[in-house]
C-alpha positions as CSV (number, residue, x, y, z in Angstrom):
1,M,45.9,1.4,-45.2
2,G,43.3,-0.5,-43.2
3,R,39.6,-0.7,-43.3
4,R,37.9,2.4,-41.8
5,V,35.3,1.9,-39.1
6,F,32.3,4.2,-38.7
7,S,30.2,4.4,-35.5
8,R,26.5,3.6,-35.5
9,E,25.8,7.3,-34.9
10,F,27.8,8.4,-37.9
11,K,26.0,6.0,-40.2
12,L,22.5,7.0,-38.9
13,E,23.4,10.7,-39.4
14,A,24.5,10.0,-42.9
15,V,21.3,8.2,-43.7
16,K,19.3,11.1,-42.2
17,L,21.3,13.5,-44.3
18,V,20.0,11.8,-47.5
19,R,16.6,10.8,-46.4
20,E,15.4,13.8,-44.3
21,R,17.4,16.7,-45.6
22,G,17.2,15.7,-49.3
23,V,20.9,15.7,-50.0
24,K,21.9,13.7,-53.1
25,I,23.6,10.4,-52.3
26,A,26.6,11.5,-54.4
27,Q,27.1,14.8,-52.7
28,A,26.6,13.3,-49.2
29,A,29.2,10.6,-50.0
30,R,31.8,13.2,-51.2
31,D,31.0,15.4,-48.1
32,L,31.4,12.5,-45.7
33,D,34.4,10.9,-47.6
34,V,32.8,7.5,-48.1
35,H,32.1,5.6,-51.3
36,E,28.6,6.1,-52.8
37,N,28.0,2.4,-52.6
38,V,28.8,2.3,-48.9
39,L,26.3,5.1,-48.3
40,R,23.7,3.3,-50.4
41,K,24.2,0.1,-48.3
42,W,23.8,2.1,-45.1
43,I,20.5,3.6,-46.4
44,R,19.3,0.1,-47.5
45,D,20.2,-1.4,-44.1
46,A,18.4,1.4,-42.2
47,A,15.4,1.0,-44.3
48,A,15.3,-2.8,-43.9
49,D,15.4,-2.8,-40.0
50,P,15.5,0.8,-38.5
51,A,15.4,-0.3,-34.9
52,H,18.3,-2.8,-35.2
53,A,20.4,-1.2,-38.0
54,F,24.1,-1.1,-37.6
55,P,24.3,-3.2,-34.3
56,G,28.1,-2.7,-34.0
57,H,31.2,-4.8,-33.9
58,G,30.7,-8.1,-32.2
59,Q,27.0,-7.4,-31.5
60,M,24.2,-9.3,-33.2
61,K,20.7,-8.6,-34.1
62,P,18.1,-10.4,-31.8
63,E,17.2,-12.8,-34.8
64,Q,20.9,-13.7,-35.2
65,L,21.2,-14.3,-31.4
66,E,18.3,-16.7,-31.5
67,I,19.7,-18.5,-34.5
68,E,23.0,-18.9,-32.8
69,R,21.3,-20.3,-29.6
70,L,19.3,-22.7,-31.7
71,R,22.4,-24.0,-33.5
72,R,24.1,-24.7,-30.2
73,E,21.1,-26.4,-29.0
74,V,20.8,-28.6,-32.1
75,T,24.5,-29.6,-31.8
76,K,24.0,-30.6,-28.1
77,L,20.9,-32.7,-29.0
78,K,22.6,-34.5,-31.8
79,A,25.5,-35.4,-29.4
80,E,22.8,-36.7,-26.9
81,R,21.1,-38.6,-29.6
82,D,24.4,-40.2,-30.8
83,I,25.2,-41.3,-27.2
84,L,21.7,-42.9,-26.8
85,K,22.1,-44.7,-30.2
86,K,25.5,-46.2,-29.1
87,A,24.1,-47.2,-25.7
88,A,21.0,-48.9,-27.3
89,A,23.3,-50.8,-29.8
90,Y,25.6,-51.8,-26.9
91,F,22.7,-53.2,-24.8
92,A,21.0,-54.8,-27.7
93,K,24.3,-56.7,-28.6
94,E,24.9,-57.7,-24.9
95,S,21.4,-59.2,-24.5
96,M,21.9,-61.6,-27.3
């Protein structure tokens, strides 16, 4: 049995069921056939960042996209720095 995947809409509706309609987490989890801890995590995630909660498979939040872009840039700049160091050492040795 593999891991079940739930859509963003399903998760948002499950969170609304608990928050807006006042259904107990335990009851909502039984009704939706999910573990209570999973439902609690969905509620926590939705509360932390409602606009970007549950971005979906392979999609990242804007902050994660920016971090990934900056990591790529750092890697590129380190490579350029290393090339310049080697070139400076080569020319310094050659001028002696």
